C-alpha positions in Angstrom: 70.9 13.9 -10.2 70.6 14.3 -6.5 67.4 15.2 -4.5 67.4 15.9 -0.8 64.1 15.8 1.0 62.5 14.9 4.4 59.8 12.6 3.1 58.5 10.9 -0.1 54.9 10.9 -1.1 53.9 8.2 -3.6 50.9 7.7 -5.8 49.9 4.1 -5.9 48.3 3.0 -9.3 51.0 3.1 -12.0 53.6 4.3 -9.5 54.0 1.5 -6.9 51.8 -1.1 -8.5 51.1 -2.2 -12.1 47.3 -2.0 -12.3 47.0 -0.1 -15.6 45.5 -3.0 -17.6 43.0 -3.9 -14.9 42.0 -0.2 -14.4 41.4 0.3 -18.2 39.6 -3.0 -18.5 37.1 -2.2 -15.6 36.6 1.3 -16.9 35.7 -0.2 -20.3 33.2 -2.6 -18.8 31.7 0.2 -16.7 31.5 2.6 -19.7 29.8 0.1 -22.0 27.3 -0.8 -19.3 26.3 2.9 -19.0 26.3 3.7 -22.7 29.4 5.9 -22.4 32.3 6.0 -24.9 35.1 4.0 -23.2 37.8 6.0 -25.1 36.4 9.3 -23.8 36.5 8.0 -20.2 40.1 6.7 -20.5 41.2 10.0 -21.9 40.4 11.8 -18.6 40.4 9.0 -15.9 44.1 8.4 -15.3 45.2 9.9 -12.0 41.8 11.2 -11.0 39.2 10.1 -8.5 36.5 7.8 -9.9 33.8 10.1 -8.7 35.4 13.1 -10.5 35.6 11.1 -13.8 32.1 9.7 -13.5 30.7 13.1 -12.8 31.9 14.1 -16.3 29.6 11.5 -17.9 26.6 10.9 -15.7 24.0 13.1 -13.9 24.9 14.0 -10.3 22.2 11.8 -8.9 23.7 8.7 -10.4 27.3 9.3 -9.5 27.4 7.7 -6.0 25.9 4.5 -7.2 28.1 4.3 -10.2 31.2 4.8 -8.1 30.2 1.9 -5.9 29.6 -0.2 -9.0 33.0 0.6 -10.4 34.7 -0.2 -7.2 33.2 -3.6 -7.0 34.4 -4.3 -10.6 37.9 -3.1 -9.6 37.9 -5.2 -6.4 37.0 -8.3 -8.5 40.0 -7.6 -10.7 42.9 -7.2 -8.1 44.4 -10.6 -8.8 47.5 -10.3 -10.8 48.4 -6.8 -9.5 52.2 -6.6 -9.4 54.7 -4.4 -7.8 56.4 -2.2 -10.3 60.2 -2.6 -10.6 62.3 -1.6 -7.5 59.3 -0.4 -5.5 59.6 -3.2 -2.9 63.2 -2.5 -2.2 62.7 1.3 -2.1 59.8 1.1 0.4 61.7 -1.3 2.6 64.6 1.1 2.8 62.4 4.0 3.9 61.6 4.6 7.6 57.9 4.3 8.2 57.6 7.9 9.3 59.3 9.2 6.1 56.8 8.1 3.4 53.1 8.2 2.6 50.8 7.4 -0.3 48.3 9.7 -1.9 45.9 8.0 -4.2 42.9 8.8 -6.3 41.5 5.4 -5.5 39.4 4.2 -2.6 41.2 3.1 0.6 39.8 -0.5 0.5 40.8 -1.0 -3.1 44.3 0.5 -2.7 45.0 -1.6 0.4 43.9 -4.7 -1.6 46.2 -3.9 -4.5 49.2 -3.2 -2.3 48.6 -6.5 -0.4 48.3 -8.5 -3.6 51.5 -6.9 -5.0 53.3 -7.7 -1.7 53.9 -4.1 -0.8 53.3 -2.5 2.7 50.4 -0.2 3.4 51.9 3.0 4.8 50.9 4.5 8.1 49.8 7.6 6.2 47.5 6.9 3.2 45.4 9.6 1.8 42.6 8.0 -0.3 39.8 9.3 -2.5 37.4 9.5 0.4 39.7 11.6 2.5 39.7 14.7 0.3 37.0 17.0 -0.9 38.6 17.5 -4.3 40.9 15.2 -6.1 44.0 15.5 -8.2 45.2 17.7 -9.9 44.2 19.7 -6.8 47.0 19.6 -4.2 44.8 18.9 -1.2 45.8 15.2 -0.9 49.5 15.9 -1.0 49.3 18.7 1.5 47.4 16.5 3.9 50.0 13.7 3.6 52.9 16.1 4.2 51.1 17.6 7.2 50.4 14.1 8.6 54.1 13.2 8.4 55.0 16.5 10.0 57.0 18.0 7.0 56.3 21.0 4.8 55.4 20.1 1.2 58.5 21.9 -0.1 60.6 19.4 1.8 58.7 16.4 0.2 59.3 14.5 -3.0 56.1 13.5 -4.8 56.5 10.4 -7.1 53.8 10.2 -9.8 53.0 8.5 -13.1 50.1 10.6 -14.4 49.9 14.3 -15.5 47.1 15.0 -13.1 49.3 13.7 -10.2 52.3 15.6 -11.4 50.3 18.8 -11.4 48.9 18.1 -8.0 52.4 17.6 -6.5 53.7 20.8 -8.0 50.7 22.7 -6.9 51.3 21.5 -3.3 54.8 23.0 -3.5 56.7 19.7 -3.6 59.5 18.5 -5.8 58.1 16.0 -8.3 59.7 12.9 -9.8 57.7 11.5 -12.8 57.8 7.8 -13.7 56.9 6.8 -17.2 55.3 3.6 -16.3 51.7 4.2 -17.5 52.3 7.3 -19.8 54.8 8.1 -22.5 57.7 10.2 -21.4 56.5 12.9 -23.9 53.2 13.2 -21.9 55.1 13.9 -18.7 57.9 16.1 -20.0 57.4 19.8 -19.8 55.0 19.6 -16.8 57.6 20.9 -14.4 58.8 17.7 -12.8 62.4 17.7 -11.6 63.0 14.6 -13.6 61.3 11.9 -15.7 62.6 8.3 -15.3 61.4 5.1 -16.8 60.7 3.6 -13.4 62.1 3.5 -9.9 65.1 1.3 -10.8 66.7 4.6 -11.7 66.7 5.6 -8.0 69.1 4.9 -5.2 68.1 5.9 -1.7 70.3 6.9 1.3 68.8 7.7 4.7 70.8 10.3 6.7 70.3 11.9 10.1 69.1 15.0 8.2 66.6 13.3 5.9 66.6 11.4 2.6 68.9 11.5 -0.3 67.7 10.2 -3.7 70.2 9.7 -6.4 68.9 9.3 -10.0 70.9 7.7 -12.8 
């Protein structure tokens, strides 16, 4: 399969870095401390902003403090964060003005995870605090596309979670789903152009007209 676009917009957790176990572990610790069912939290948290998830379980007046508490737990657990297969090579091959990251995580935490994984922080990074509403709303992806100077329809969104896939599609972008944190069955049927196991399935070619991504 061949995809031709002007820019690529990546999610971070579960797409560029392997942080799934750390994320789930910190959510469990947080949930148990607040008397919330950890399984219920994990059922809805993947791909969403922490504040949006926490607001489902705590009164509004407790959300801000709980978000800060969770972020401190997550920052203490960044050691061991690894780059997912082929992400380093793919990012090195991309011109800096042709890619961005759109994450449901906070900027400080995401920069820490990228650094620990040995991956670059993009010039354009849209984090949780940059949007008024998180994924599956398309706001973040539209902001990133505009910052790079390309219409969303000429961008490829790379996502690992259903909420992120829906956000990319709602933005009007082509979406590539990677089955790194979810089963392929959870991603199939959402409307992504393709579902691959990870980014080792991708080969990139940069041309004068844009980017060509080949999937095998």
